[in-house]
C-alpha positions as CSV (number, residue, x, y, z in Angstrom):
1,M,5.7,11.5,11.3
2,P,5.2,15.2,10.7
3,G,1.6,16.0,10.0
4,G,0.5,12.6,11.1
5,R,-2.4,14.0,13.2
6,A,-3.7,16.0,10.2
7,I,-3.5,12.9,8.0
8,A,-5.4,10.8,10.5
9,V,-8.1,13.4,10.9
10,A,-8.4,13.8,7.1
11,A,-8.7,10.0,6.7
12,L,-11.3,9.8,9.4
13,A,-13.3,12.6,7.9
14,A,-13.1,11.0,4.4
15,T,-14.3,7.7,6.0
16,A,-17.2,9.4,7.7
17,V,-18.3,11.2,4.5
18,G,-18.0,8.0,2.5
19,M,-20.0,6.0,4.9
20,A,-22.7,8.7,5.1
21,A,-23.0,8.9,1.4
22,W,-23.2,5.1,1.1
23,L,-26.0,5.0,3.7
24,L,-27.9,7.8,2.0
25,A,-27.5,6.2,-1.5
26,R,-28.4,2.6,-0.4
27,P,-29.9,2.3,3.1
28,P,-29.6,-1.1,4.7
29,R,-32.7,-3.3,4.4
30,T,-32.1,-5.8,7.2
31,V,-30.6,-5.7,10.6
32,V,-27.7,-7.8,9.4
33,A,-27.0,-5.4,6.6
34,A,-27.1,-2.5,9.0
35,A,-24.7,-4.3,11.4
36,D,-22.4,-5.0,8.5
37,R,-22.3,-1.3,7.6
38,V,-21.7,-0.2,11.2
39,A,-19.0,-2.8,11.6
40,L,-17.3,-1.6,8.4
41,G,-17.5,2.0,9.5
42,L,-16.1,1.1,12.9
43,A,-13.3,-0.9,11.3
44,L,-12.3,2.0,9.0
45,A,-12.4,4.4,11.9
46,M,-10.3,2.1,14.1
47,W,-7.8,1.7,11.2
48,C,-7.5,5.5,10.9
49,L,-7.1,6.1,14.7
50,R,-5.4,3.1,16.2
51,P,-1.8,3.2,17.3
52,A,0.4,1.0,15.2
53,T,0.8,-1.7,17.8
54,R,-2.9,-2.0,18.6
55,F,-4.3,-4.5,16.1
56,G,-6.7,-5.8,18.8
57,Y,-9.0,-2.9,18.2
58,L,-9.9,-4.4,14.9
59,V,-11.6,-7.3,16.7
60,Y,-14.5,-5.2,17.8
61,P,-16.0,-4.7,14.3
62,L,-15.5,-8.5,13.6
63,V,-17.5,-9.2,16.8
64,L,-20.2,-6.8,15.7
65,A,-20.5,-8.3,12.3
66,A,-20.7,-11.8,13.7
67,W,-23.1,-11.0,16.6
68,F,-26.1,-10.6,14.3
69,R,-25.3,-13.9,12.5
70,R,-25.0,-15.9,15.7
71,D,-28.2,-17.9,15.1
72,R,-26.5,-19.4,12.1
73,F,-23.8,-20.9,14.4
74,L,-26.1,-22.2,17.1
75,P,-27.8,-25.6,16.8
76,S,-31.5,-25.3,16.3
77,S,-33.7,-26.2,19.3
78,G,-36.4,-28.5,18.3
């Protein structure tokens, strides 16, 4: 696509500005909230930069979002 690189860079820059504005306006209060924000930013960045055939890159943000919630999925010890 002609101009595809410029469009991808513009979308990535818009994502970065939007995420920075959101973090400044409403900072996360917990580790889980911070992880969710990082996961969302990573997902948006991956969406802007990934090749069309590489949907596997979108798994990384899902893992990040789930990692800080893993204690909910583990049986309690005691």
